[in-house]
C-alpha positions as CSV (number, residue, x, y, z in Angstrom):
1,M,-17.0,-79.2,13.9
2,S,-19.1,-81.8,12.6
3,S,-22.3,-83.3,14.4
4,P,-22.6,-86.9,14.9
5,S,-25.5,-89.0,13.9
6,H,-27.0,-91.1,16.6
7,P,-30.2,-93.3,16.5
8,V,-33.8,-92.0,17.7
9,A,-36.5,-94.3,18.8
10,Y,-39.9,-92.6,19.1
11,A,-42.7,-94.3,21.0
12,D,-46.0,-94.3,19.6
13,P,-47.8,-92.5,20.5
14,V,-45.0,-90.1,22.1
15,R,-46.5,-88.7,25.5
16,T,-43.7,-87.9,27.4
17,A,-40.1,-86.9,26.7
18,L,-38.9,-90.5,28.0
19,D,-41.0,-91.6,24.9
20,I,-38.1,-90.1,22.6
21,V,-34.9,-92.0,23.3
22,A,-31.4,-90.8,21.8
23,G,-28.5,-93.3,21.7
24,I,-25.8,-91.1,22.3
25,P,-22.9,-92.9,24.3
26,L,-21.6,-91.8,27.5
27,A,-18.0,-91.6,26.3
28,E,-18.9,-89.3,23.6
29,L,-20.6,-86.8,26.1
30,E,-17.8,-86.9,28.4
31,Q,-14.9,-86.7,25.7
32,D,-16.8,-83.6,24.3
33,P,-20.6,-83.0,24.6
34,Y,-20.6,-80.2,22.0
35,P,-21.0,-82.1,18.7
36,S,-23.9,-84.0,20.2
37,Y,-25.6,-80.8,21.7
38,V,-25.4,-79.3,18.0
39,W,-27.0,-82.5,16.6
40,M,-29.8,-82.7,19.3
41,R,-30.5,-78.9,18.7
42,E,-31.1,-79.9,14.9
43,E,-32.4,-83.2,15.0
44,C,-34.0,-83.7,18.6
45,P,-33.9,-81.1,21.0
46,V,-35.9,-83.0,23.7
47,A,-35.1,-86.5,24.6
48,Y,-34.2,-89.0,27.0
49,V,-30.5,-90.2,26.9
50,P,-30.2,-93.7,28.7
51,E,-26.5,-93.5,28.9
52,T,-27.3,-90.7,31.4
53,G,-30.5,-91.4,33.1
54,R,-31.6,-88.1,32.1
55,V,-33.8,-86.3,29.7
56,C,-31.9,-84.0,27.9
57,I,-33.3,-80.4,26.7
58,V,-31.2,-78.3,24.5
59,T,-32.5,-75.2,23.3
60,W,-33.2,-72.0,25.3
61,D,-36.6,-71.5,24.9
62,L,-37.7,-75.1,25.8
63,C,-35.4,-74.8,28.9
64,T,-37.3,-71.9,29.8
65,E,-40.6,-73.4,29.0
66,A,-39.6,-76.5,31.4
67,G,-38.7,-74.3,33.9
68,L,-41.4,-72.1,34.0
69,N,-44.1,-75.4,33.8
70,D,-44.5,-77.4,36.9
71,E,-45.7,-80.3,35.1
72,I,-42.6,-80.5,33.3
73,G,-39.7,-78.9,35.0
74,R,-40.7,-80.0,38.9
75,A,-41.4,-84.2,37.8
76,S,-37.6,-85.0,38.1
77,C,-37.4,-82.8,41.5
78,R,-40.4,-84.8,43.1
79,E,-39.0,-88.1,41.9
80,R,-35.5,-87.3,43.7
81,V,-37.4,-86.3,46.9
């Protein structure tokens, strides 16, 4: 399984995960997300994916950190309430 390449745009300066944008097509994620996950782990483990409307975090350590850090992990929950 080869991982695809996707465009990534970075704000200057990068302040939040929303400032790192990965251009991953929704159709690709729906068909088979795993090649994109491999690419993200290697190239861009935290990024906003506009096609999903979500910030994706793809490594165990970063997911754990986000879940334990109220400033990181709870922000999206507050926005939905």
